[in-house]
ZAMARGU-4260 file (C-alpha; in steps of 0.2 Angstrom, whole numbers, plus 5000, padded with zeros to 4 digits):
<rodrens>
0) 5283/5019/5250 | 5290/5015/5267 | 5280/5002/5278 | 5277/5016/5291 | 5269/5027/5278
5) 5258/5013/5272 | 5252/5009/5289 | 5248/5027/5293 | 5239/5028/5276 | 5228/5013/5281
10) 5224/5021/5298 | 5220/5039/5290 | 5208/5030/5278 | 5199/5017/5290 | 5200/5024/5307
15) 5182/5031/5307 | 5176/5013/5307 | 5182/5012/5325 | 5168/5024/5329 | 5154/5011/5328
20) 5162/4998/5340 | 5168/5012/5352 | 5151/5020/5352 | 5142/5004/5355 | 5153/5000/5370
25) 5150/5018/5377 | 5131/5015/5375 | 5131/4999/5384 | 5143/5005/5397 | 5131/5020/5401
30) 5116/5009/5402 | 5125/4997/5414 | 5131/5012/5425 | 5114/5020/5427 | 5107/5009/5440
35) 5124/5006/5450 | 5122/5022/5460 | 5107/5034/5465 | 5119/5049/5464 | 5111/5062/5452
40) 5129/5067/5444 | 5133/5048/5443 | 5117/5046/5433 | 5120/5061/5422 | 5137/5054/5417
45) 5129/5037/5413 | 5115/5047/5402 | 5130/5056/5394 | 5139/5040/5390 | 5122/5032/5384
50) 5116/5045/5372 | 5135/5050/5366 | 5139/5031/5362 | 5122/5030/5353 | 5126/5045/5342
55) 5144/5040/5339 | 5138/5023/5334 | 5125/5030/5322 | 5138/5042/5314 | 5151/5027/5312
60) 5138/5016/5303 | 5141/5026/5288 | 5159/5021/5286 | 5155/5003/5286 | 5143/5004/5271
65) 5150/4995/5256 | 5163/4985/5266 | 5154/4969/5261 | 5154/4973/5242 | 5172/4968/5240
70) 5171/4951/5249 | 5166/4936/5239 | 5157/4926/5252 | 5144/4940/5256 | 5141/4942/5237
75) 5137/4924/5236 | 5126/4924/5251 | 5117/4939/5244 | 5115/4930/5227 | 5109/4914/5235
80) 5097/4923/5246 | 5090/4933/5231 | 5087/4917/5221 | 5078/4909/5235 | 5068/4924/5239
85) 5059/4924/5222 | 5055/4905/5225 | 5037/4901/5230 | 5042/4888/5242 | 5054/4899/5252
90) 5042/4914/5251 | 5029/4902/5259 | 5041/4897/5272 | 5045/4915/5276 | 5026/4920/5278
95) 5023/4905/5290 | 5039/4910/5300 | 5031/4927/5302 | 5014/4922/5307 | 5023/4909/5320
100) 5033/4923/5328 | 5017/4933/5328 | 5008/4919/5338 | 5023/4917/5350 | 5022/4936/5353
105) 5004/4936/5357 | 5005/4920/5368 | 5021/4927/5377 | 5011/4943/5381 | 4997/4933/5388
110) 5009/4922/5398 | 5018/4937/5404 | 5001/4944/5411 | 4998/4929/5420 | 5015/4928/5427
115) 5014/4947/5433 | 4998/4943/5443 | 5006/4928/5451 | 5021/4938/5456 | 5010/4952/5464
120) 5000/4939/5473 | 5016/4930/5480 | 5026/4946/5484 | 5014/4961/5484 | 5027/4973/5493
125) 5039/4972/5478 | 5031/4987/5469 | 5046/4994/5460 | 5050/4977/5452 | 5031/4974/5447
130) 5030/4991/5439 | 5046/4989/5429 | 5039/4972/5423 | 5023/4980/5417 | 5032/4992/5405
135) 5033/4977/5394 | 5014/4979/5392 | 5016/4997/5387 | 5026/4991/5372 | 5014/4977/5368
140) 5000/4990/5368 | 5008/5001/5356 | 5018/4989/5344 | 5008/4973/5343 | 4995/4979/5331
145) 5010/4986/5320 | 5019/4970/5322 | 5003/4961/5316 | 5002/4972/5300 | 5020/4968/5296
150) 5017/4949/5299 | 5003/4948/5286 | 5009/4939/5270 | 5014/4951/5256 | 5013/4948/5238
155) 5000/4934/5238 | 4989/4931/5223 | 4971/4936/5222 | 4965/4918/5226 | 4976/4916/5241
160) 4972/4934/5247 | 4954/4931/5246 | 4955/4913/5254 | 4965/4921/5269 | 4953/4935/5273
165) 4944/4926/5288 | 4961/4922/5296 | 4968/4940/5292 | 4953/4949/5300 | 4954/4936/5315
170) 4972/4940/5319 | 4969/4958/5319 | 4954/4956/5331 | 4965/4945/5342 | 4981/4958/5341
175) 4969/4972/5346 | 4961/4963/5360 | 4978/4957/5367 | 4985/4975/5364 | 4971/4983/5374
180) 4972/4972/5388 | 4990/4975/5389 | 4987/4994/5389 | 4975/4991/5404 | 4988/4980/5413
185) 5000/4994/5412 | 4988/5006/5419 | 4984/4994/5432 | 5002/4992/5437 | 5004/5010/5437
190) 4990/5012/5449 | 4996/4998/5460 | 5013/5006/5462 | 5005/5023/5467 | 4992/5015/5479
195) 4999/5001/5487 | 5010/5010/5499 | 4998/5025/5503 | 4980/5019/5501 | 4979/5000/5499
200) 4960/5000/5501 | 4958/5008/5484 | 4966/4992/5476 | 4950/4982/5475 | 4939/4996/5467
205) 4953/5000/5455 | 4956/4982/5450 | 4937/4979/5447 | 4936/4995/5436 | 4951/4990/5426
210) 4945/4973/5424 | 4928/4979/5418 | 4937/4991/5405 | 4947/4976/5399 | 4931/4966/5396
215) 4922/4981/5388 | 4937/4985/5376 | 4938/4967/5371 | 4920/4965/5367 | 4919/4982/5358
220) 4933/4975/5346 | 4924/4959/5342 | 4907/4968/5341 | 4915/4980/5328 | 4921/4965/5318
225) 4904/4956/5319 | 4895/4972/5313 | 4907/4975/5299 | 4906/4958/5293 | 4886/4958/5293
230) 4886/4974/5284 | 4898/4969/5271 | 4889/4952/5268 | 4873/4962/5266 | 4880/4975/5253
235) 4888/4961/5243 | 4872/4953/5242 | 4864/4969/5235 | 4879/4971/5223 | 4877/4953/5216
240) 4858/4956/5213 | 4861/4973/5204 | 4875/4965/5193 | 4862/4951/5189 | 4849/4963/5183
245) 4860/4973/5171 | 4858/4961/5156 | 4840/4956/5160 | 4831/4973/5155 | 4838/4981/5139
250) 4828/4997/5142 | 4834/5000/5159 | 4853/4996/5156 | 4860/5013/5162 | 4849/5013/5177
255) 4855/4996/5182 | 4872/5000/5179 | 4871/5016/5190 | 4863/5004/5204 | 4877/4992/5203
260) 4890/5006/5204 | 4882/5013/5220 | 4881/4995/5227 | 4900/4994/5223 | 4903/5010/5233
265) 4895/5003/5248 | 4905/4987/5247 | 4921/4997/5244 | 4918/5007/5259 | 4917/4992/5269
270) 4932/4984/5263 | 4942/4999/5266 | 4936/5000/5284 | 4947/4994/5298 | 4942/4978/5306
275) 4949/4981/5324 | 4949/5000/5327 | 4945/5017/5318 | 4963/5023/5320 | 4970/5020/5302
280) 4988/5020/5307 | 4986/5006/5320 | 4972/4996/5311 | 4970/4983/5298 | 4957/4985/5283
285) 4946/4971/5278 | 4956/4970/5262 | 4973/4978/5258 | 4970/4993/5248 | 4978/4987/5233
290) 4967/4972/5232 | 4952/4982/5234 | 4958/4994/5220 | 4960/4979/5209 | 4944/4972/5213
295) 4935/4989/5210 | 4943/4991/5193 | 4937/4974/5187 | 4920/4978/5194 | 4919/4993/5185
300) 4924/4984/5169 | 4911/4970/5172 | 4897/4983/5174 | 4902/4991/5157 | 4903/4974/5149
305) 4887/4967/5156 | 4877/4977/5143 | 4882/4966/5129 | 4888/4949/5138 | 4879/4941/5152
310) 4894/4931/5158 | 4905/4947/5159 | 4904/4947/5178 | 4908/4929/5181 | 4926/4931/5189
315) 4920/4946/5199 | 4905/4936/5206 | 4917/4923/5211 | 4928/4935/5221 | 4913/4943/5229
320) 4907/4925/5234 | 4923/4921/5242 | 4922/4938/5252 | 4904/4934/5257 | 4909/4917/5262
325) 4922/4924/5274 | 4910/4935/5282 | 4897/4922/5284 | 4905/4915/5300 | 4903/4932/5309
330) 4885/4937/5304 | 4877/4945/5319 | 4862/4956/5313 | 4860/4963/5332 | 4878/4967/5335
</rodrens>
């Protein structure tokens, strides 16, 4: 085959891979051109470049799949990463890294809020700039709770999971508090942009109202956590007493077992309840669902076995005691 035919054959096979970089360039170009002119036609063209480049890049991604499978270096990197991923030390480091990034994100959101307030105080007339800066808080309001859920350690042992309950629910409450504050910050910046140039006298009552709303939402989140912790603590105590009574009276074993099952139902409802908000998609339950299910299976087995073995519930009682200990620091019977 001639050199020319070989070259054209390679072009015919691989030309679609060019779509990804070309689409990326068009996407960035359209995004850059948007603010260069207020003309409507100019912005329409930039939107066309932005959307068209994005679609072109997404379409071109499929032609890059499998390219690295033929290269030795990526294979060695994937093999090394797979080996390290299964090592407990590296999994622990990855979990610590995720939690560190979560902490940096929360602290960065708070710092950005302080920075926005300082910017408004120093240059109150730059309304457009302050409003565009506040868009960050809208994203924090929506995505920070989801980020917290993804940052939670996965695949931990039962003992590690029970030991980390207090920190888990604390992180969920902190994220919800900061996310709600970010949403109110975004609302405040929107009101500021609309009111400052037309009716500046409304800024003070609007700021007071939104500040009170921020305090109220934060207080509600932590009150919910304290109330749930108190209720869970009491229900675990009731379950522990019912488990202890099963083996003490041979004549009422079935009755005692039914009482223990009802007590577990109450505990299970509490463990599946979200600690920060009632919306399941954006919330964190007291225990992961799989951990609660596993504990429920073992509690059911223990209830059956206690009819003939007084020590059958020892492991279950140890786990329940660990959960109850995690709740003890947040007990508030008047919440």
